[in-house]
ZAMI-11949 format. One record per residue (C-alpha): x, y, z; residue in three letters. Coordinates in steps of 0.05 Angstrom, whole numbers, plus 5000, padded with zeros to 4 digits. Layout:
N
XYZala;...
This chain:
482
705948247172met;699648417132ala;695949077140asp;688649137158glu;686649327086glu;688848657061gly;683548327104gly;688447927145met;689247967220ala;695048377244val;699947987286lys;700848337352thr;703948117418pro;696848077446glu;694447607390asn;700647187395glu;699547137470gly;692446897461lys;694646377410gln;699946127458met;694846077515val;689945707469ala;695445227447lys;697645117519ser;690444987541thr;689444487484trp;695944127501asn;693844077574glu;687043817553phe;690343277509val;695243087564ala;689543017614glu;685542607564thr;691342117559lys;691742057635lys;684241937639ile;684441427582ser;690041027615leu;685340917674ile;678740887636phe;680440347584ile;683339827632pro;677739957683met;672539847628leu;675339157616leu;675839037692val;668539207704ser;666338777645thr;670338177671ser;667338257741gln;660338277712tyr;661537647672leu;663537277736leu;656437247763thr;653337227693ser;657136597674val;655036267739ser;647736437727thr;648036197655met;650835527677met;645535447731val;640335587677gly;642334927643his;640834557708val;633434747711gly;628435317713lys;627335257789leu;634835297803tyr;635535887755leu;629836267788ser;632836147857gly;639836357834ala;637236997800val;633237207862ile;639037037908ser;644137427866val;639438037867ser;638337967943phe;645737867960thr;647738447915asn;642838927948val;644038718020thr;651338528019gly;656038647961phe;653339337946ser;654139538019val;661439298021leu;662839627955tyr;659840287978gly;663440308044val;670140138010ala;669140737964ser;671341178023ala;678440968004leu;677741327938glu;677741967978thr;682741778033leu;687941397993cys;687241837931gly;688442487970gln;693942188013ala;697541937950tyr;696942617917gly;699842947979ala;705642437979lys;703542148046gln;704941468016his;705241038078lys;698341278098lys;695340868041leu;697140208075ser;694340438142ala;687740638110tyr;687439988070thr;688539558132tyr;683339958170gly;678339868114ala;679539108112met;678339048187ile;671939458182ser;669139078122leu;670738388151leu;666938568214leu;661138828171leu;660838148137cys;658337818201ile;651438148205pro;650738088129ile;652137338134ala;646937258189ile;641837618145leu;643337148087trp;642236538130ile;635036748140phe;633936948068met;629036378054glu;624436598111lys;624837328089leu;622837148018leu;616936728042ile;614937318087leu;614237758025ile;610037227990his;615236927943gln;614136217917asp;616335737973pro;620235277924leu;623935867893ile;625136177962ala;628135517986his;633035477927glu;634736217935ala;636036118009gly;640835537995lys;644435937942phe;645336537988ser;648136108045ile;653135797996arg;655036507975thr;657036718046ile;664236478036pro;664736987979ala;663437568027leu;670037538064phe;674737548003pro;670438097974tyr;671638498037ala;679138428026ile;678838517951leu;675239187950gln;680339567993pro;686039267952leu;682639517888val;682040227917arg;689240197942tyr;691740057872leu;686740517837gln;689041117878ser;696041017850gln;693440937779ser;695840207780leu;690139947738val;693839447694leu;694638967753pro;687139027764leu;686038837692leu;690738247695ala;687537987759ser;680438067732ser;682037697668val;685837157705ala;680137077755thr;675036997698leu;679536487665ala;679936117732phe;672436177746his;669635897681ile;672735187685pro;671935157761val;664535347757cys;663334857700trp;666734297740ala;662734437803phe;656034507768val;656533947716phe;662433497731lys;661333417805phe;653733497798his;653334047851met;648434467811gly;646935167836ser;650835037900asn;657034917859gly;656135577822ala;655635957888ala;661835627916leu;665635767852ala;664136517860ile;667136497929gly;673436137905leu;674236627848ser;673837217896tyr;679236897938trp;683436787876phe;682737527857asn;684137777928ala;690437337934ile;692837557865phe;692338297883leu;694938187953gly;701237857927leu;702138417877tyr;701538947932ala;706438567976met;711938437925tyr;711238927866ser;716639477863pro;711239957841lys;708039907910cys;714639997947ala;713240717967glu;706240587993thr;707439898023arg;707939858099ala;707239308151pro;700939248193phe;701239678255thr;696339918309met;695540558269glu;690740168224ala;685640158281phe;686240918289ser;684141008216thr;677540618224ile;673841218253lys;675441688195val;674341118145phe;667340978171leu;665741718176arg;666441738100ile;664741008086gly;657640998116ile;655041588074pro;658941298015ser;655040638022ala;648541028026leu;650441407964met;651340757925val;645740347956cys;640240867953leu;640840887877glu;641640127871trp;635539997916trp;631240477875ala;632140047813cys;630239417852glu;623939767878ile;621939957808ile;622839237784ile;618539007843phe;613139507824leu;612939217753ala;611438537784gly;604938777815val;602139077751met;597038757705lys;600538267659asn;606638247705pro;610537767661gln;610538257602leu;611838877645glu;617338547686thr;620738257624ser;620838927588val;623339307649leu;628638777666ser;631338777595ile;631339547593ser;635239567659ile;639939027633thr;641539447572ile;642740057615ala;647139647662val;651339367604leu;652640077581his;654040327652ser;660939997651phe;663540577609ala;661141157653pro;663040767715tyr;670140687689ser;670341437673leu;667841577743ser;673541167771val;678441577729ala;675142217753ala;675541997826ser;682941807820val;685042437784arg;680942917826val;683242617893ser;690542597871asn;690543317846glu;686843577908leu;692043227951gly;697543537910ala;694344227915gly;693144317840asn;686644707835glu;687344827759lys;688544087746ala;682243897784val;677944367741arg;681244087678arg;679843367699thr;672443517710val;671743817641trp;675643257607val;671542687637val;665043037622leu;667043147549val;669342427542leu;662942177575gly;658442577529ile;662142337467ile;661841607490glu;654441607509val;652541977445ser;655741427403ile;652640877445ala;645641197441ala;646241277365ala;648040547357val;642440327402leu;637240737365leu;639540457298ser;638439757326leu;631739887360arg;627539467312his;631638837327asp;634138997397leu;629138567433gly;630737947392arg;637537917426ala;633837737490phe;627137417471val;623237167411ser;616437427435asp;614037947384asn;609938327436gln;616138437479ile;620438607419val;615439147396asp;614839407467tyr;622439477472leu;622739837405arg;618140377435arg;622240387499met;628940487464thr;628841257463pro;627541247538phe;633140747549ile;637941207510cys;635741807552leu;637041407616lys;643941217590met;645541957578phe;643242167647leu;646741587681asp;653241767646ser;653042487671ile;651242307742gln;656241727746ala;661942187725ile;659842727774leu;659142197828ser;666442017814gly;668342747824val;664342737889ala;668042117914arg;674742407896gly;673043047934thr;669942717995gly;662742927984trp;659742247999gln;655142528053gly;652443058006leu;651842527951gly;647642087997ala;642742668009tyr;642442807934val;640742077918asn;635642037974leu;632042647948gly;632742477874ala;630041767877tyr;625641737939tyr;622542427938leu;622142487862val;623741847823gly;619541317858ile;613441777870pro;613441977796val;614041227777ala;608041067821leu;603941647792leu;605441507719leu;605840757723gly;599340627761phe;594941247763leu;596341497692val;596840767668his;603240857628leu;605540187658arg;612940027646thr;614040687609lys;611441057670gly;616040677717leu;621840827670trp;620141567667ile;620341547744gly;627441277740leu;629141817689leu;626342357735ser;630642107792gly;636942077749ala;635442777721leu;634643087790val;640942717814gln;645042957754gly;642543677759val;643943727834leu;650943427826leu;652243897768ala;650144507809ile;654444287867ile;660444167822thr;659644817783ser;658945237847leu;664844917882thr;670445367905asp;676244907885trp;681345367918lys;677645247983lys;677344497970gln;684844477957val;686144878021arg;681744418063glu;684843798033thr;691844058047arg;689844208119glu;687443488128arg;694043248097val;697943668148val;693943358204glu;695242668177met;702642828172lys;702943078244val;699242458268ser;704042028228asn;710142358258glu;707542308328asn;
């Protein structure tokens, strides 16, 4: 032991205790990082594979003709906004229900919730399918080109068969996610993409079905993915504890599922729809081809990066819901800090790379020098959007794991429709900042969304959340026993 005159710290029980606490905290942080990474990395590959499914289809249709490509692009946008995003959002309720039930070791409840979700989503497919049948008339009603509207209408009708397997697939994905069984999701996504590419090529080119073949191939691929995961859930030993036969209890879960699922869908769709509205606004500006092209490419870049924060948000949702169900308040806090740190590191690296490539970024999409120069000036704003999206995506994952979907819906409504879109209109049209103004509007919405979610998360009494979650678990247990 050195004395104080030697300039060295004196070892005392208090100092040793602090060092032990610091070391323990660091070890816990590292352990949580490993748990998050085991979910994050596979889910990053899963989300990329799922994105490529529709992208490959659109690329193949592009080789058939410009008219068919225009119809397919509009149809994909329309069906995403009015159908797939709704099903995806409603299914997100299982991130709360299944995740918390699994953490509380109410394993058989997972199957009941999953069956109830499938029933609800399959019924929801019926009005969505009816809407898609009239898509051509709706597009003509909003003054779209009649030829493009006709092709888009045909593509959307051929996409209807994809709705029903998607309604089965999404609950299966959440069922496995809640148990941290993400490797089967990775295997199924990669296998589905490997199945989809040759099937889509055969339908489009070999059998000369054109865009209709691409739409049908998407439906077949979703069936392939749903069957793959369904067979895994039915026969894998890893699902033995949570696997249960279908019973009438599944119908009793529909009410609680929709109580969380409807605001969950609003939470997802309000943000999604805001981006579509901004793209529409670009189309009514002067020189709409330039403005729409720049905005579409900017959003595409942001979307391509969004796979990383989305995957982190899944990891956050799984870990938070599991730990709340298990009653581990300290672990919940640690998870929130770990995913935020990982998210900030990831987006900082991505933004630095993007800024270094800003002079040539546009050439990856177009050869028009005017658009390339415009994108160079837009790059700092794109990077800022990526940063804000990362923070809010991760905090949205925390919200889903906790069961704050209703609160999240109000946050998104206020952020984008009371702030984001009005700011976009003001700067884009009245101040004449054009696409930059619209983008700043999106930034404003994302900033307000992130700040509000951060305030909610930081002010949360996690002890109270754990207690409320445990009370719900007891109620579920009593209901199960009765």
